[in-house]
N, C-alpha and C positions, 0 to 999 in steps of 0.2 A: 514403491510405497515408502512413506516416511513415518516416523513416530513423533508426535507432538506431545510435549509435556506441559501441562497447565494447571491452573488452580483447581480445576475439576477432575484432575487425574490425567491419564494418558489417552490419546486418541490416534488412530492410524489414519493418515491422509495420503491421497494420491500425489505423486510427483507431477507437478504441473508448472506452467510459467506464471511468475508473479512480476508485477511492476512495483518497485520500491519507491515510497514517498517518505520524505523526511519531515518530522514535526520538531520544531525548536521552540521551547517555551514551557510554560507550566502545564501540568497534566490536565487541569480543569479547562484549558483552552483547546484541547485536542478536537472537540466537536467542530471547531471552525475549520480545521484541516480536513476532516471528513466531509464537511459541507462543500469545501472547494473541490475535493476529489470527485464526489458524486453529483454535485450541483453545477459545477462549471467545467472542470477538466474532462470528465468522462463523456458528457453529452456532446462535446466538440470532437470526439474521436470516433473511430470505427471499432472501438473495443466494446466488449460486453463481458460481464462477470461469468467465469466458467464454473464456479461453485459458490454457494450462498454464504460465504463468510470470509473475513480477512484476518490477517495475523498482525500482531504488534510485537516488536522486539525492543527490550530495554537493556542495552549493553553498557559498556564502560562510559559512554558519553552521557548516560542518564544520571543526573546529579540529584535527583529527588523530585517529588511532585510539585513543590513550590518554587523550584529554581528556574529562573528565566532563561538560563543557559543550558538546560537539559535538552538532550537530543534523543528522540526515539524514532523508530522506523515502523512504517505501516506497509504491509505487503498485501496487495490486492490481486487476487487470482483472475487473470484476464485472458481472453482470446479474441482474435479478430473476428468481427461479424461478417466481413467481406474478405474472401480469400485473396483477392488481387492486391490488397494493401500489404506492405511489408513493414516490419518494425524499423528498419534503417530508413526507409523513405519517410515514415512518420516523424522520426527524430530529426531528420534533415529539415523538414518543413516546420517543425514546432519546437525550436530551441527555447529553453527556459533560462532566465537569468538568475 
């Protein structure tokens, strides 16, 4: 179990596997990153969400909501929907530039 601290207080979450996606740009443009993840990337994979929420992390590279060079991280809790697929075989077949 892990402890998550957020604007609404603290919440205990299970330790599970997440895939990390990077959003670079203004905060108001983050919906386009989510549209890509859920509308394009995820349907092409054998992944499915393992719990019904994602996490966002705003660390040192986050330069403010209106800064085009801000970097934030999106963590999507995923699991394989078919046991025979492995993460390494998926990565080898689907390199992103």
